[in-house]
Legacy VTK file of the C-alpha trace (Angstrom):
# vtk DataFile Version 3.0
C-alpha trace
ASCII
DATASET POLYDATA
POINTS 343 float
14.045 15.478 15.369
14.500 15.116 11.686
17.869 14.359 10.154
18.283 15.360 6.417
20.935 13.617 4.564
22.753 15.184 1.687
21.738 14.528 -1.672
23.670 11.458 -2.898
24.580 10.208 0.649
25.827 6.694 0.575
24.339 3.691 2.144
27.301 3.473 4.507
26.858 7.040 5.673
22.892 6.520 6.170
23.786 3.301 8.161
26.269 5.118 10.272
23.587 7.763 11.314
21.078 5.064 12.073
23.505 3.305 14.188
24.289 6.393 16.061
20.692 6.960 16.816
20.247 3.532 18.251
23.312 3.783 20.378
21.521 6.700 22.328
18.541 4.342 22.830
16.161 6.007 20.130
14.532 4.590 17.124
15.440 5.620 13.535
12.579 6.027 10.897
14.314 6.487 7.526
12.510 7.500 4.510
14.278 6.990 1.178
13.430 9.744 -1.330
14.317 9.911 -4.924
16.838 12.738 -4.062
17.640 12.468 -0.483
17.025 10.530 2.528
15.345 11.814 5.587
15.463 10.138 9.030
13.159 10.590 11.803
14.514 10.345 15.487
12.117 9.129 17.933
12.785 8.519 21.732
11.293 9.536 25.073
10.385 13.188 26.067
14.179 14.100 26.740
15.254 16.583 24.277
17.872 15.340 21.560
21.097 17.120 21.150
21.384 17.793 17.658
25.158 18.317 17.877
25.385 14.516 18.135
24.514 14.162 14.494
25.373 17.389 12.771
29.057 16.563 12.251
28.310 12.782 10.865
29.285 12.233 7.233
26.431 12.783 4.881
24.239 14.876 7.162
23.097 18.154 5.763
20.967 19.438 8.482
19.007 18.476 11.676
15.603 20.042 12.560
13.451 19.689 15.725
9.992 18.313 15.306
7.942 20.525 17.651
4.624 18.572 17.454
3.860 15.807 20.040
2.893 13.510 16.997
6.346 13.224 15.333
6.052 10.527 12.745
2.639 11.709 11.649
3.737 15.411 11.328
4.386 17.500 8.359
7.766 18.420 10.004
8.869 14.669 9.490
7.606 14.363 5.915
6.586 17.288 3.522
5.105 15.300 0.726
1.711 13.510 0.938
2.122 9.827 1.905
0.327 7.229 -0.247
-0.826 3.940 1.212
-0.600 1.114 -1.154
-3.697 -1.306 -0.773
-3.133 -4.643 -2.552
-6.098 -6.519 -3.810
-6.166 -9.802 -6.008
-3.274 -10.806 -8.275
-0.832 -8.169 -6.793
-3.156 -5.373 -8.094
-3.035 -2.189 -5.903
-4.428 1.237 -5.522
-2.910 4.260 -3.734
-4.799 6.163 -1.258
-3.238 9.767 -0.910
-0.373 11.241 -2.950
-2.198 11.471 -6.056
-5.217 13.273 -7.730
-7.191 10.013 -7.431
-10.041 9.766 -4.822
-10.636 6.180 -3.734
-14.086 4.870 -2.952
-14.583 2.176 -0.417
-18.013 0.947 -0.046
-20.264 -2.046 1.102
-22.562 -2.935 3.874
-22.066 -2.081 7.620
-22.410 -5.771 8.501
-21.524 -9.044 6.462
-24.857 -10.747 6.812
-24.764 -13.662 4.203
-22.661 -14.846 1.298
-25.198 -13.694 -1.110
-25.642 -10.311 0.456
-21.841 -9.529 0.335
-21.405 -10.884 -3.163
-24.330 -8.845 -4.434
-22.908 -5.721 -2.541
-19.437 -6.199 -3.925
-20.916 -6.529 -7.572
-22.873 -3.309 -7.158
-20.120 -1.229 -5.640
-17.609 -2.474 -8.103
-19.853 -1.421 -11.057
-20.455 2.080 -9.559
-16.447 2.804 -9.082
-15.394 1.434 -6.001
-11.974 -0.016 -5.370
-12.473 -1.588 -1.981
-15.282 -3.523 -0.208
-15.953 -2.405 3.233
-17.953 -4.916 5.602
-17.959 -5.838 9.210
-17.322 -9.553 10.148
-17.105 -8.454 13.975
-19.535 -5.756 14.853
-19.145 -3.669 17.881
-22.706 -2.714 18.872
-24.132 -0.626 21.603
-26.522 -3.274 22.622
-25.196 -6.762 23.625
-28.373 -8.183 22.089
-27.763 -6.716 18.455
-26.391 -8.766 15.671
-22.507 -9.155 16.538
-21.258 -10.456 13.114
-20.365 -13.742 11.663
-16.765 -13.674 12.554
-14.304 -15.780 10.337
-17.148 -16.995 8.313
-17.838 -13.356 7.274
-14.191 -12.855 6.394
-14.302 -15.979 4.166
-17.306 -14.573 2.314
-15.515 -11.220 1.839
-12.451 -13.038 0.509
-14.599 -14.749 -2.024
-15.962 -11.427 -3.157
-12.459 -10.116 -3.506
-11.438 -12.920 -5.711
-14.572 -12.693 -7.851
-14.578 -8.764 -8.284
-10.985 -7.736 -7.618
-11.848 -5.431 -4.758
-9.691 -4.932 -1.758
-11.153 -5.850 1.586
-11.591 -3.251 4.481
-12.931 -4.634 7.676
-12.782 -3.884 11.360
-10.615 -5.601 13.903
-11.605 -5.118 17.559
-9.114 -6.594 19.901
-5.344 -7.371 19.753
-6.060 -11.148 19.536
-8.081 -10.775 16.587
-5.366 -9.015 14.542
-3.659 -12.247 13.169
-6.915 -13.681 11.985
-8.150 -10.543 10.369
-4.810 -9.907 8.750
-4.969 -13.126 7.031
-7.995 -11.982 5.130
-8.222 -8.223 5.089
-6.329 -5.689 2.867
-7.144 -2.902 5.404
-7.691 -3.431 8.984
-10.132 -0.611 10.219
-9.958 0.759 13.767
-13.342 1.783 14.795
-14.217 5.090 16.637
-14.660 3.291 19.908
-11.165 1.803 19.647
-9.325 4.872 18.614
-7.517 5.067 21.858
-7.216 1.201 22.422
-3.506 1.532 22.754
-2.846 -2.435 22.802
-4.860 -2.675 19.605
-2.907 0.189 17.989
0.401 -1.430 18.676
-0.798 -4.896 17.442
-1.895 -3.297 13.937
1.175 -1.399 14.030
3.254 -4.769 14.143
1.219 -6.303 11.602
2.409 -3.958 8.749
-0.901 -4.100 7.108
-2.660 -0.811 6.029
-4.780 0.617 8.683
-7.818 2.873 8.510
-7.971 4.784 11.856
-11.313 6.418 12.534
-11.567 9.544 14.716
-13.089 8.721 18.139
-16.638 10.465 18.622
-15.411 12.924 21.067
-11.584 13.031 20.231
-9.752 16.151 19.070
-7.651 16.068 15.762
-4.503 15.998 18.005
-5.625 12.955 19.792
-6.434 11.144 16.415
-2.983 12.107 15.230
-1.391 10.724 18.566
-3.287 7.544 18.060
-1.800 7.235 14.523
1.576 7.811 16.242
1.210 4.601 18.014
0.904 2.670 14.823
3.634 4.696 12.847
6.070 4.036 15.708
6.271 0.480 14.918
7.527 1.350 11.362
3.986 0.730 9.838
3.478 3.833 7.824
0.429 2.370 6.024
-1.989 4.570 7.994
-5.076 6.390 6.737
-7.001 8.872 8.867
-10.727 8.764 8.809
-12.964 11.656 9.687
-16.547 9.955 10.675
-18.285 12.688 12.531
-18.066 13.738 16.181
-20.553 14.087 18.790
-22.026 17.512 19.293
-25.212 18.930 20.765
-27.066 18.545 17.476
-29.795 15.955 17.419
-30.851 15.977 13.922
-28.021 13.765 12.666
-26.328 10.745 14.366
-22.924 12.891 14.566
-21.563 16.116 13.087
-19.320 15.854 10.123
-16.356 17.920 10.845
-15.596 18.969 7.340
-12.872 21.133 8.913
-10.821 18.091 9.801
-10.088 17.350 5.909
-7.893 20.470 5.469
-6.713 20.738 8.892
-5.323 17.152 9.163
-3.775 17.566 5.679
-2.107 20.705 6.783
-0.836 19.055 9.793
0.014 15.631 8.714
1.224 13.913 5.503
-1.161 10.992 6.031
-4.165 10.278 3.710
-7.649 11.461 4.908
-10.696 9.506 4.167
-14.296 10.676 4.999
-17.288 8.383 6.105
-20.355 10.344 5.524
-22.693 7.354 6.428
-21.739 7.423 10.161
-21.185 11.133 10.144
-24.933 11.841 9.186
-26.655 8.565 10.318
-29.321 9.343 7.591
-28.998 8.164 4.042
-30.701 11.405 2.747
-27.746 13.249 3.781
-24.900 11.036 2.543
-24.982 12.452 -1.079
-24.431 16.152 0.046
-21.587 15.264 2.650
-19.887 13.076 0.228
-19.797 15.921 -2.359
-18.463 18.314 0.507
-15.757 15.923 1.407
-14.500 15.670 -2.060
-14.603 19.442 -2.496
-12.675 19.750 0.852
-9.827 17.542 -0.526
-10.410 14.049 0.817
-8.320 11.375 -0.379
-11.186 8.788 -0.202
-14.633 8.069 0.791
-15.911 5.120 2.699
-19.848 4.673 2.187
-22.364 2.111 3.336
-24.170 0.405 0.692
-26.568 -2.669 1.004
-28.705 -4.363 -1.749
-31.898 -3.662 0.414
-31.035 -1.139 3.404
-34.551 -1.623 4.691
-33.632 -5.145 5.656
-30.062 -4.470 6.857
-29.166 -6.056 10.188
-27.068 -3.025 11.143
-27.340 0.880 10.423
-29.804 0.549 7.674
-31.077 4.212 8.118
-27.570 5.532 7.006
-27.039 3.104 4.053
-27.408 3.622 0.451
-29.208 1.470 -2.139
-26.697 0.694 -5.137
-28.797 3.083 -7.353
-28.296 5.759 -4.813
-24.491 4.900 -4.359
-24.136 5.153 -8.181
-25.790 8.549 -8.257
-23.362 9.769 -5.471
-20.452 8.582 -7.385
-21.622 10.278 -10.433
-22.085 13.563 -8.674
-18.871 13.298 -6.862
-16.979 12.731 -10.076
-18.056 15.909 -11.358
-16.891 17.817 -8.315
-13.545 15.881 -8.586
-13.148 16.867 -12.155
-13.488 20.553 -11.496
-10.652 20.164 -8.984
-8.456 18.324 -11.464
-8.926 14.977 -9.617
-10.475 11.698 -10.494
-12.588 9.081 -8.990
LINES 1 344
343 0 1 2 3 4 5 6 7 8 9 10 11 12 13 14 15 16 17 18 19 20 21 22 23 24 25 26 27 28 29 30 31 32 33 34 35 36 37 38 39 40 41 42 43 44 45 46 47 48 49 50 51 52 53 54 55 56 57 58 59 60 61 62 63 64 65 66 67 68 69 70 71 72 73 74 75 76 77 78 79 80 81 82 83 84 85 86 87 88 89 90 91 92 93 94 95 96 97 98 99 100 101 102 103 104 105 106 107 108 109 110 111 112 113 114 115 116 117 118 119 120 121 122 123 124 125 126 127 128 129 130 131 132 133 134 135 136 137 138 139 140 141 142 143 144 145 146 147 148 149 150 151 152 153 154 155 156 157 158 159 160 161 162 163 164 165 166 167 168 169 170 171 172 173 174 175 176 177 178 179 180 181 182 183 184 185 186 187 188 189 190 191 192 193 194 195 196 197 198 199 200 201 202 203 204 205 206 207 208 209 210 211 212 213 214 215 216 217 218 219 220 221 222 223 224 225 226 227 228 229 230 231 232 233 234 235 236 237 238 239 240 241 242 243 244 245 246 247 248 249 250 251 252 253 254 255 256 257 258 259 260 261 262 263 264 265 266 267 268 269 270 271 272 273 274 275 276 277 278 279 280 281 282 283 284 285 286 287 288 289 290 291 292 293 294 295 296 297 298 299 300 301 302 303 304 305 306 307 308 309 310 311 312 313 314 315 316 317 318 319 320 321 322 323 324 325 326 327 328 329 330 331 332 333 334 335 336 337 338 339 340 341 342
């Protein structure tokens, strides 16, 4: 249920409604707008009697939320949400809620101090606002490179200080959340962990921005329900990421579900980011799918870039060189401009 407060409702009236919600064992999720406050009511599966709130002072209307994902739905919030990502010196960028499209780029894995600093310089020069890189790497084979752990996070933090980029890195388990949160500006939930509910609860409690990747066989509703776990803790800093789904097609690593961009933006107020690198698995297709994502209305792109992809320790086949990334940004900017947007 959504409780819409009257324009100019007082702090006392809003608090009274919140208290009534909590009296009945439910959680209140207020959103304070410039003109009015909207309060989301979330509980168990039992129907909520709207008459409990209709007569309270300051209440204008109550509306049911029909979707199973309550806080992620457009019924809860009509306007696009913006996730604020804070980098060095308090500088921040917004993902969603504006015409600006944010670029996140960097290597799949943090391999060395020199590699991550060189990558950060290259993507910053091309226009990226955030540096992606894996300090902990979930791999299909237990014998593959698994990442440098905290050492990798320290190298990324150094790159942030030097180049002013926000850090996006994956967290793989609930016990890693406090460590990763100390270094990262955005915690990424990988496709394999989209329904790791203990992890979703942990990042929700952290209040850090979260980039939630769609599982390789997940429906859009399952993605939104996963986001609901994070939102239910009062952490509204959630970005949805379409990174390709598993289909019968073998010519690409996955199939980029470009439909997901407009559909998710219709169903939800959360920003949508596209990962063309994992969607295609082949660097030669990243440019075309990046252009398509911008044209479809994505709020951001997350792209793998390495100084020398042929020597990358992880996912080199889908990784762009700095020169290829710069060209991708150049072409995507032209498409964005045609849509009255900016990169």
